[in-house]
Chimera marker file (.cmm) of the C-alpha trace (Angstrom):
<marker_set name="trace">
<marker id="1" x="77.526" y="-3.916" z="-31.434" r="1" g="1" b="0" radius="0.5"/>
<marker id="2" x="76.373" y="-3.732" z="-35.118" r="1" g="1" b="0" radius="0.5"/>
<marker id="3" x="74.970" y="-6.410" z="-36.464" r="1" g="1" b="0" radius="0.5"/>
<marker id="4" x="76.540" y="-8.376" z="-39.323" r="1" g="1" b="0" radius="0.5"/>
<marker id="5" x="74.574" y="-9.212" z="-42.148" r="1" g="1" b="0" radius="0.5"/>
<marker id="6" x="75.503" y="-12.451" z="-44.817" r="1" g="1" b="0" radius="0.5"/>
<marker id="7" x="74.712" y="-10.453" z="-47.804" r="1" g="1" b="0" radius="0.5"/>
<marker id="8" x="77.160" y="-7.675" z="-46.722" r="1" g="1" b="0" radius="0.5"/>
<marker id="9" x="80.555" y="-9.616" z="-46.746" r="1" g="1" b="0" radius="0.5"/>
<marker id="10" x="82.195" y="-8.601" z="-49.497" r="1" g="1" b="0" radius="0.5"/>
<marker id="11" x="83.377" y="-12.402" z="-50.063" r="1" g="1" b="0" radius="0.5"/>
<marker id="12" x="79.613" y="-13.528" z="-50.325" r="1" g="1" b="0" radius="0.5"/>
<marker id="13" x="78.789" y="-12.127" z="-53.478" r="1" g="1" b="0" radius="0.5"/>
<marker id="14" x="74.743" y="-12.287" z="-54.235" r="1" g="1" b="0" radius="0.5"/>
<marker id="15" x="74.558" y="-14.196" z="-50.718" r="1" g="1" b="0" radius="0.5"/>
<marker id="16" x="71.842" y="-11.568" z="-49.340" r="1" g="1" b="0" radius="0.5"/>
<marker id="17" x="68.523" y="-13.610" z="-50.562" r="1" g="1" b="0" radius="0.5"/>
<marker id="18" x="70.212" y="-17.014" z="-48.968" r="1" g="1" b="0" radius="0.5"/>
<marker id="19" x="69.579" y="-14.499" z="-45.634" r="1" g="1" b="0" radius="0.5"/>
<marker id="20" x="66.346" y="-13.768" z="-46.599" r="1" g="1" b="0" radius="0.5"/>
<marker id="21" x="65.665" y="-17.923" z="-47.007" r="1" g="1" b="0" radius="0.5"/>
<marker id="22" x="66.584" y="-18.074" z="-43.279" r="1" g="1" b="0" radius="0.5"/>
<marker id="23" x="64.246" y="-15.617" z="-41.944" r="1" g="1" b="0" radius="0.5"/>
<marker id="24" x="61.349" y="-16.534" z="-43.778" r="1" g="1" b="0" radius="0.5"/>
<marker id="25" x="62.288" y="-20.255" z="-42.861" r="1" g="1" b="0" radius="0.5"/>
<marker id="26" x="62.661" y="-19.414" z="-39.366" r="1" g="1" b="0" radius="0.5"/>
<marker id="27" x="59.115" y="-17.605" z="-39.814" r="1" g="1" b="0" radius="0.5"/>
<marker id="28" x="57.062" y="-20.471" z="-41.220" r="1" g="1" b="0" radius="0.5"/>
<marker id="29" x="56.375" y="-22.017" z="-37.187" r="1" g="1" b="0" radius="0.5"/>
<marker id="30" x="57.091" y="-25.497" z="-35.780" r="1" g="1" b="0" radius="0.5"/>
<marker id="31" x="54.002" y="-26.180" z="-34.762" r="1" g="1" b="0" radius="0.5"/>
<marker id="32" x="54.223" y="-30.313" z="-34.348" r="1" g="1" b="0" radius="0.5"/>
<marker id="33" x="50.872" y="-31.080" z="-36.379" r="1" g="1" b="0" radius="0.5"/>
<marker id="34" x="51.041" y="-32.689" z="-38.812" r="1" g="1" b="0" radius="0.5"/>
<marker id="35" x="54.107" y="-34.968" z="-38.347" r="1" g="1" b="0" radius="0.5"/>
<marker id="36" x="55.941" y="-35.018" z="-41.024" r="1" g="1" b="0" radius="0.5"/>
<marker id="37" x="59.534" y="-36.825" z="-42.490" r="1" g="1" b="0" radius="0.5"/>
<marker id="38" x="62.243" y="-36.322" z="-44.687" r="1" g="1" b="0" radius="0.5"/>
<marker id="39" x="63.212" y="-38.488" z="-46.665" r="1" g="1" b="0" radius="0.5"/>
<marker id="40" x="66.509" y="-38.945" z="-49.160" r="1" g="1" b="0" radius="0.5"/>
<marker id="41" x="65.739" y="-40.750" z="-51.847" r="1" g="1" b="0" radius="0.5"/>
<marker id="42" x="68.352" y="-40.990" z="-53.909" r="1" g="1" b="0" radius="0.5"/>
<marker id="43" x="71.394" y="-38.137" z="-54.602" r="1" g="1" b="0" radius="0.5"/>
<marker id="44" x="68.947" y="-35.831" z="-56.153" r="1" g="1" b="0" radius="0.5"/>
<marker id="45" x="65.320" y="-36.428" z="-55.075" r="1" g="1" b="0" radius="0.5"/>
<marker id="46" x="63.525" y="-36.471" z="-51.595" r="1" g="1" b="0" radius="0.5"/>
<marker id="47" x="60.106" y="-37.230" z="-50.566" r="1" g="1" b="0" radius="0.5"/>
<marker id="48" x="57.812" y="-35.397" z="-48.069" r="1" g="1" b="0" radius="0.5"/>
<marker id="49" x="55.731" y="-37.879" z="-46.094" r="1" g="1" b="0" radius="0.5"/>
<marker id="50" x="52.556" y="-35.977" z="-43.677" r="1" g="1" b="0" radius="0.5"/>
<marker id="51" x="50.358" y="-38.031" z="-42.044" r="1" g="1" b="0" radius="0.5"/>
<marker id="52" x="47.266" y="-36.473" z="-42.319" r="1" g="1" b="0" radius="0.5"/>
<marker id="53" x="44.843" y="-39.577" z="-41.105" r="1" g="1" b="0" radius="0.5"/>
<marker id="54" x="41.357" y="-38.934" z="-41.900" r="1" g="1" b="0" radius="0.5"/>
<marker id="55" x="41.930" y="-36.373" z="-44.603" r="1" g="1" b="0" radius="0.5"/>
<marker id="56" x="40.327" y="-37.027" z="-47.952" r="1" g="1" b="0" radius="0.5"/>
<marker id="57" x="42.148" y="-35.794" z="-51.952" r="1" g="1" b="0" radius="0.5"/>
<marker id="58" x="39.758" y="-32.713" z="-52.061" r="1" g="1" b="0" radius="0.5"/>
<marker id="59" x="40.847" y="-32.002" z="-48.355" r="1" g="1" b="0" radius="0.5"/>
<marker id="60" x="44.288" y="-31.290" z="-48.906" r="1" g="1" b="0" radius="0.5"/>
<marker id="61" x="46.229" y="-28.793" z="-51.471" r="1" g="1" b="0" radius="0.5"/>
<marker id="62" x="49.908" y="-28.569" z="-52.585" r="1" g="1" b="0" radius="0.5"/>
<marker id="63" x="50.866" y="-24.970" z="-53.820" r="1" g="1" b="0" radius="0.5"/>
<marker id="64" x="54.574" y="-23.763" z="-54.362" r="1" g="1" b="0" radius="0.5"/>
<marker id="65" x="54.390" y="-19.986" z="-53.444" r="1" g="1" b="0" radius="0.5"/>
<marker id="66" x="57.686" y="-18.211" z="-54.089" r="1" g="1" b="0" radius="0.5"/>
<marker id="67" x="59.931" y="-21.537" z="-53.966" r="1" g="1" b="0" radius="0.5"/>
<marker id="68" x="57.853" y="-22.120" z="-50.297" r="1" g="1" b="0" radius="0.5"/>
<marker id="69" x="56.062" y="-25.337" z="-50.613" r="1" g="1" b="0" radius="0.5"/>
<marker id="70" x="52.671" y="-25.049" z="-48.595" r="1" g="1" b="0" radius="0.5"/>
<marker id="71" x="50.482" y="-27.819" z="-47.861" r="1" g="1" b="0" radius="0.5"/>
<marker id="72" x="47.230" y="-26.849" z="-46.179" r="1" g="1" b="0" radius="0.5"/>
<marker id="73" x="44.544" y="-29.421" z="-45.461" r="1" g="1" b="0" radius="0.5"/>
<marker id="74" x="40.615" y="-28.911" z="-44.292" r="1" g="1" b="0" radius="0.5"/>
<marker id="75" x="38.682" y="-31.348" z="-43.171" r="1" g="1" b="0" radius="0.5"/>
<marker id="76" x="34.767" y="-30.876" z="-43.805" r="1" g="1" b="0" radius="0.5"/>
<marker id="77" x="32.856" y="-31.170" z="-40.750" r="1" g="1" b="0" radius="0.5"/>
<marker id="78" x="30.848" y="-34.637" z="-40.986" r="1" g="1" b="0" radius="0.5"/>
<marker id="79" x="29.465" y="-34.655" z="-37.137" r="1" g="1" b="0" radius="0.5"/>
<marker id="80" x="26.024" y="-33.299" z="-38.025" r="1" g="1" b="0" radius="0.5"/>
<marker id="81" x="23.268" y="-35.736" z="-36.268" r="1" g="1" b="0" radius="0.5"/>
<marker id="82" x="26.101" y="-37.693" z="-34.784" r="1" g="1" b="0" radius="0.5"/>
<marker id="83" x="26.407" y="-37.994" z="-31.091" r="1" g="1" b="0" radius="0.5"/>
<marker id="84" x="30.326" y="-38.498" z="-30.120" r="1" g="1" b="0" radius="0.5"/>
<marker id="85" x="30.320" y="-40.350" z="-26.381" r="1" g="1" b="0" radius="0.5"/>
<marker id="86" x="33.758" y="-38.801" z="-26.756" r="1" g="1" b="0" radius="0.5"/>
<marker id="87" x="36.094" y="-37.384" z="-29.004" r="1" g="1" b="0" radius="0.5"/>
<marker id="88" x="39.666" y="-37.719" z="-29.142" r="1" g="1" b="0" radius="0.5"/>
<marker id="89" x="40.152" y="-37.162" z="-32.987" r="1" g="1" b="0" radius="0.5"/>
<marker id="90" x="39.813" y="-33.656" z="-34.675" r="1" g="1" b="0" radius="0.5"/>
<marker id="91" x="38.524" y="-32.514" z="-37.505" r="1" g="1" b="0" radius="0.5"/>
<marker id="92" x="40.718" y="-29.074" z="-37.223" r="1" g="1" b="0" radius="0.5"/>
<marker id="93" x="43.052" y="-27.952" z="-40.402" r="1" g="1" b="0" radius="0.5"/>
<marker id="94" x="46.678" y="-27.350" z="-41.265" r="1" g="1" b="0" radius="0.5"/>
<marker id="95" x="48.857" y="-25.177" z="-42.792" r="1" g="1" b="0" radius="0.5"/>
<marker id="96" x="52.989" y="-26.743" z="-43.090" r="1" g="1" b="0" radius="0.5"/>
<marker id="97" x="55.954" y="-24.791" z="-45.396" r="1" g="1" b="0" radius="0.5"/>
<marker id="98" x="58.993" y="-26.268" z="-46.651" r="1" g="1" b="0" radius="0.5"/>
<marker id="99" x="61.114" y="-23.773" z="-48.227" r="1" g="1" b="0" radius="0.5"/>
<marker id="100" x="63.473" y="-25.413" z="-51.023" r="1" g="1" b="0" radius="0.5"/>
<marker id="101" x="66.433" y="-24.361" z="-52.363" r="1" g="1" b="0" radius="0.5"/>
<marker id="102" x="66.846" y="-22.945" z="-55.812" r="1" g="1" b="0" radius="0.5"/>
<marker id="103" x="66.364" y="-25.836" z="-58.346" r="1" g="1" b="0" radius="0.5"/>
<marker id="104" x="64.284" y="-28.614" z="-56.508" r="1" g="1" b="0" radius="0.5"/>
<marker id="105" x="61.707" y="-29.016" z="-58.077" r="1" g="1" b="0" radius="0.5"/>
<marker id="106" x="58.436" y="-30.791" z="-56.755" r="1" g="1" b="0" radius="0.5"/>
<marker id="107" x="57.537" y="-34.015" z="-58.203" r="1" g="1" b="0" radius="0.5"/>
<marker id="108" x="54.219" y="-36.433" z="-57.583" r="1" g="1" b="0" radius="0.5"/>
<marker id="109" x="52.260" y="-36.298" z="-54.556" r="1" g="1" b="0" radius="0.5"/>
<marker id="110" x="50.337" y="-39.385" z="-53.440" r="1" g="1" b="0" radius="0.5"/>
<marker id="111" x="47.717" y="-40.605" z="-50.782" r="1" g="1" b="0" radius="0.5"/>
<marker id="112" x="48.685" y="-44.067" z="-49.423" r="1" g="1" b="0" radius="0.5"/>
<marker id="113" x="46.653" y="-45.473" z="-46.473" r="1" g="1" b="0" radius="0.5"/>
<marker id="114" x="46.556" y="-42.002" z="-44.481" r="1" g="1" b="0" radius="0.5"/>
<marker id="115" x="49.666" y="-40.588" z="-45.078" r="1" g="1" b="0" radius="0.5"/>
<marker id="116" x="50.713" y="-37.551" z="-48.424" r="1" g="1" b="0" radius="0.5"/>
<marker id="117" x="54.074" y="-38.385" z="-50.176" r="1" g="1" b="0" radius="0.5"/>
<marker id="118" x="55.317" y="-35.430" z="-52.213" r="1" g="1" b="0" radius="0.5"/>
<marker id="119" x="58.426" y="-36.575" z="-54.086" r="1" g="1" b="0" radius="0.5"/>
<marker id="120" x="61.097" y="-33.982" z="-54.674" r="1" g="1" b="0" radius="0.5"/>
<marker id="121" x="63.745" y="-33.351" z="-57.824" r="1" g="1" b="0" radius="0.5"/>
<marker id="122" x="66.926" y="-31.983" z="-57.725" r="1" g="1" b="0" radius="0.5"/>
<marker id="123" x="68.655" y="-30.787" z="-60.920" r="1" g="1" b="0" radius="0.5"/>
<marker id="124" x="72.466" y="-31.265" z="-60.516" r="1" g="1" b="0" radius="0.5"/>
<marker id="125" x="74.369" y="-28.837" z="-63.678" r="1" g="1" b="0" radius="0.5"/>
<marker id="126" x="76.248" y="-31.180" z="-66.335" r="1" g="1" b="0" radius="0.5"/>
<marker id="127" x="79.313" y="-29.030" z="-65.197" r="1" g="1" b="0" radius="0.5"/>
<marker id="128" x="80.270" y="-27.627" z="-62.121" r="1" g="1" b="0" radius="0.5"/>
<marker id="129" x="84.374" y="-25.403" z="-63.342" r="1" g="1" b="0" radius="0.5"/>
<marker id="130" x="82.826" y="-23.299" z="-66.195" r="1" g="1" b="0" radius="0.5"/>
<marker id="131" x="85.834" y="-21.456" z="-68.310" r="1" g="1" b="0" radius="0.5"/>
<marker id="132" x="84.691" y="-17.808" z="-68.901" r="1" g="1" b="0" radius="0.5"/>
<marker id="133" x="86.118" y="-16.356" z="-72.129" r="1" g="1" b="0" radius="0.5"/>
<marker id="134" x="87.865" y="-12.769" z="-71.845" r="1" g="1" b="0" radius="0.5"/>
<marker id="135" x="86.426" y="-9.947" z="-74.533" r="1" g="1" b="0" radius="0.5"/>
<marker id="136" x="89.244" y="-7.982" z="-76.251" r="1" g="1" b="0" radius="0.5"/>
<marker id="137" x="88.656" y="-4.452" z="-76.557" r="1" g="1" b="0" radius="0.5"/>
<link id1="1" id2="2" r="1" g="1" b="0" radius="0.2"/>
<link id1="2" id2="3" r="1" g="1" b="0" radius="0.2"/>
<link id1="3" id2="4" r="1" g="1" b="0" radius="0.2"/>
<link id1="4" id2="5" r="1" g="1" b="0" radius="0.2"/>
<link id1="5" id2="6" r="1" g="1" b="0" radius="0.2"/>
<link id1="6" id2="7" r="1" g="1" b="0" radius="0.2"/>
<link id1="7" id2="8" r="1" g="1" b="0" radius="0.2"/>
<link id1="8" id2="9" r="1" g="1" b="0" radius="0.2"/>
<link id1="9" id2="10" r="1" g="1" b="0" radius="0.2"/>
<link id1="10" id2="11" r="1" g="1" b="0" radius="0.2"/>
<link id1="11" id2="12" r="1" g="1" b="0" radius="0.2"/>
<link id1="12" id2="13" r="1" g="1" b="0" radius="0.2"/>
<link id1="13" id2="14" r="1" g="1" b="0" radius="0.2"/>
<link id1="14" id2="15" r="1" g="1" b="0" radius="0.2"/>
<link id1="15" id2="16" r="1" g="1" b="0" radius="0.2"/>
<link id1="16" id2="17" r="1" g="1" b="0" radius="0.2"/>
<link id1="17" id2="18" r="1" g="1" b="0" radius="0.2"/>
<link id1="18" id2="19" r="1" g="1" b="0" radius="0.2"/>
<link id1="19" id2="20" r="1" g="1" b="0" radius="0.2"/>
<link id1="20" id2="21" r="1" g="1" b="0" radius="0.2"/>
<link id1="21" id2="22" r="1" g="1" b="0" radius="0.2"/>
<link id1="22" id2="23" r="1" g="1" b="0" radius="0.2"/>
<link id1="23" id2="24" r="1" g="1" b="0" radius="0.2"/>
<link id1="24" id2="25" r="1" g="1" b="0" radius="0.2"/>
<link id1="25" id2="26" r="1" g="1" b="0" radius="0.2"/>
<link id1="26" id2="27" r="1" g="1" b="0" radius="0.2"/>
<link id1="27" id2="28" r="1" g="1" b="0" radius="0.2"/>
<link id1="28" id2="29" r="1" g="1" b="0" radius="0.2"/>
<link id1="29" id2="30" r="1" g="1" b="0" radius="0.2"/>
<link id1="30" id2="31" r="1" g="1" b="0" radius="0.2"/>
<link id1="31" id2="32" r="1" g="1" b="0" radius="0.2"/>
<link id1="32" id2="33" r="1" g="1" b="0" radius="0.2"/>
<link id1="33" id2="34" r="1" g="1" b="0" radius="0.2"/>
<link id1="34" id2="35" r="1" g="1" b="0" radius="0.2"/>
<link id1="35" id2="36" r="1" g="1" b="0" radius="0.2"/>
<link id1="36" id2="37" r="1" g="1" b="0" radius="0.2"/>
<link id1="37" id2="38" r="1" g="1" b="0" radius="0.2"/>
<link id1="38" id2="39" r="1" g="1" b="0" radius="0.2"/>
<link id1="39" id2="40" r="1" g="1" b="0" radius="0.2"/>
<link id1="40" id2="41" r="1" g="1" b="0" radius="0.2"/>
<link id1="41" id2="42" r="1" g="1" b="0" radius="0.2"/>
<link id1="42" id2="43" r="1" g="1" b="0" radius="0.2"/>
<link id1="43" id2="44" r="1" g="1" b="0" radius="0.2"/>
<link id1="44" id2="45" r="1" g="1" b="0" radius="0.2"/>
<link id1="45" id2="46" r="1" g="1" b="0" radius="0.2"/>
<link id1="46" id2="47" r="1" g="1" b="0" radius="0.2"/>
<link id1="47" id2="48" r="1" g="1" b="0" radius="0.2"/>
<link id1="48" id2="49" r="1" g="1" b="0" radius="0.2"/>
<link id1="49" id2="50" r="1" g="1" b="0" radius="0.2"/>
<link id1="50" id2="51" r="1" g="1" b="0" radius="0.2"/>
<link id1="51" id2="52" r="1" g="1" b="0" radius="0.2"/>
<link id1="52" id2="53" r="1" g="1" b="0" radius="0.2"/>
<link id1="53" id2="54" r="1" g="1" b="0" radius="0.2"/>
<link id1="54" id2="55" r="1" g="1" b="0" radius="0.2"/>
<link id1="55" id2="56" r="1" g="1" b="0" radius="0.2"/>
<link id1="56" id2="57" r="1" g="1" b="0" radius="0.2"/>
<link id1="57" id2="58" r="1" g="1" b="0" radius="0.2"/>
<link id1="58" id2="59" r="1" g="1" b="0" radius="0.2"/>
<link id1="59" id2="60" r="1" g="1" b="0" radius="0.2"/>
<link id1="60" id2="61" r="1" g="1" b="0" radius="0.2"/>
<link id1="61" id2="62" r="1" g="1" b="0" radius="0.2"/>
<link id1="62" id2="63" r="1" g="1" b="0" radius="0.2"/>
<link id1="63" id2="64" r="1" g="1" b="0" radius="0.2"/>
<link id1="64" id2="65" r="1" g="1" b="0" radius="0.2"/>
<link id1="65" id2="66" r="1" g="1" b="0" radius="0.2"/>
<link id1="66" id2="67" r="1" g="1" b="0" radius="0.2"/>
<link id1="67" id2="68" r="1" g="1" b="0" radius="0.2"/>
<link id1="68" id2="69" r="1" g="1" b="0" radius="0.2"/>
<link id1="69" id2="70" r="1" g="1" b="0" radius="0.2"/>
<link id1="70" id2="71" r="1" g="1" b="0" radius="0.2"/>
<link id1="71" id2="72" r="1" g="1" b="0" radius="0.2"/>
<link id1="72" id2="73" r="1" g="1" b="0" radius="0.2"/>
<link id1="73" id2="74" r="1" g="1" b="0" radius="0.2"/>
<link id1="74" id2="75" r="1" g="1" b="0" radius="0.2"/>
<link id1="75" id2="76" r="1" g="1" b="0" radius="0.2"/>
<link id1="76" id2="77" r="1" g="1" b="0" radius="0.2"/>
<link id1="77" id2="78" r="1" g="1" b="0" radius="0.2"/>
<link id1="78" id2="79" r="1" g="1" b="0" radius="0.2"/>
<link id1="79" id2="80" r="1" g="1" b="0" radius="0.2"/>
<link id1="80" id2="81" r="1" g="1" b="0" radius="0.2"/>
<link id1="81" id2="82" r="1" g="1" b="0" radius="0.2"/>
<link id1="82" id2="83" r="1" g="1" b="0" radius="0.2"/>
<link id1="83" id2="84" r="1" g="1" b="0" radius="0.2"/>
<link id1="84" id2="85" r="1" g="1" b="0" radius="0.2"/>
<link id1="85" id2="86" r="1" g="1" b="0" radius="0.2"/>
<link id1="86" id2="87" r="1" g="1" b="0" radius="0.2"/>
<link id1="87" id2="88" r="1" g="1" b="0" radius="0.2"/>
<link id1="88" id2="89" r="1" g="1" b="0" radius="0.2"/>
<link id1="89" id2="90" r="1" g="1" b="0" radius="0.2"/>
<link id1="90" id2="91" r="1" g="1" b="0" radius="0.2"/>
<link id1="91" id2="92" r="1" g="1" b="0" radius="0.2"/>
<link id1="92" id2="93" r="1" g="1" b="0" radius="0.2"/>
<link id1="93" id2="94" r="1" g="1" b="0" radius="0.2"/>
<link id1="94" id2="95" r="1" g="1" b="0" radius="0.2"/>
<link id1="95" id2="96" r="1" g="1" b="0" radius="0.2"/>
<link id1="96" id2="97" r="1" g="1" b="0" radius="0.2"/>
<link id1="97" id2="98" r="1" g="1" b="0" radius="0.2"/>
<link id1="98" id2="99" r="1" g="1" b="0" radius="0.2"/>
<link id1="99" id2="100" r="1" g="1" b="0" radius="0.2"/>
<link id1="100" id2="101" r="1" g="1" b="0" radius="0.2"/>
<link id1="101" id2="102" r="1" g="1" b="0" radius="0.2"/>
<link id1="102" id2="103" r="1" g="1" b="0" radius="0.2"/>
<link id1="103" id2="104" r="1" g="1" b="0" radius="0.2"/>
<link id1="104" id2="105" r="1" g="1" b="0" radius="0.2"/>
<link id1="105" id2="106" r="1" g="1" b="0" radius="0.2"/>
<link id1="106" id2="107" r="1" g="1" b="0" radius="0.2"/>
<link id1="107" id2="108" r="1" g="1" b="0" radius="0.2"/>
<link id1="108" id2="109" r="1" g="1" b="0" radius="0.2"/>
<link id1="109" id2="110" r="1" g="1" b="0" radius="0.2"/>
<link id1="110" id2="111" r="1" g="1" b="0" radius="0.2"/>
<link id1="111" id2="112" r="1" g="1" b="0" radius="0.2"/>
<link id1="112" id2="113" r="1" g="1" b="0" radius="0.2"/>
<link id1="113" id2="114" r="1" g="1" b="0" radius="0.2"/>
<link id1="114" id2="115" r="1" g="1" b="0" radius="0.2"/>
<link id1="115" id2="116" r="1" g="1" b="0" radius="0.2"/>
<link id1="116" id2="117" r="1" g="1" b="0" radius="0.2"/>
<link id1="117" id2="118" r="1" g="1" b="0" radius="0.2"/>
<link id1="118" id2="119" r="1" g="1" b="0" radius="0.2"/>
<link id1="119" id2="120" r="1" g="1" b="0" radius="0.2"/>
<link id1="120" id2="121" r="1" g="1" b="0" radius="0.2"/>
<link id1="121" id2="122" r="1" g="1" b="0" radius="0.2"/>
<link id1="122" id2="123" r="1" g="1" b="0" radius="0.2"/>
<link id1="123" id2="124" r="1" g="1" b="0" radius="0.2"/>
<link id1="124" id2="125" r="1" g="1" b="0" radius="0.2"/>
<link id1="125" id2="126" r="1" g="1" b="0" radius="0.2"/>
<link id1="126" id2="127" r="1" g="1" b="0" radius="0.2"/>
<link id1="127" id2="128" r="1" g="1" b="0" radius="0.2"/>
<link id1="128" id2="129" r="1" g="1" b="0" radius="0.2"/>
<link id1="129" id2="130" r="1" g="1" b="0" radius="0.2"/>
<link id1="130" id2="131" r="1" g="1" b="0" radius="0.2"/>
<link id1="131" id2="132" r="1" g="1" b="0" radius="0.2"/>
<link id1="132" id2="133" r="1" g="1" b="0" radius="0.2"/>
<link id1="133" id2="134" r="1" g="1" b="0" radius="0.2"/>
<link id1="134" id2="135" r="1" g="1" b="0" radius="0.2"/>
<link id1="135" id2="136" r="1" g="1" b="0" radius="0.2"/>
<link id1="136" id2="137" r="1" g="1" b="0" radius="0.2"/>
</marker_set>
């Protein structure tokens, strides 16, 4: 049986990008570190909150790469000269990606009590109904 492609259906013109988006989202991985929340803060805005305890502002980077929000963390190893009897807090790097829909823009980002908050805003078109004029000739 042949695989049905979403963009191949005649009633779904221009949706081939959606299929690529779903594939890219599936490839982002589902590693559990760092844990995060996504909350809707208004009808047109969202907030992603990542638990990044132990990271400084300089240890984190936030980039937007082809409609994909990428948060990376890399801690500096400050254990030189220290003797640990138990080391349960690992200084490990991470990369967490979120695919953004068209029209979603990244707003502010701030650190607060070991949590990194990234605000997202969705632009809503003024009118959903458009009238298309028919040209003569």
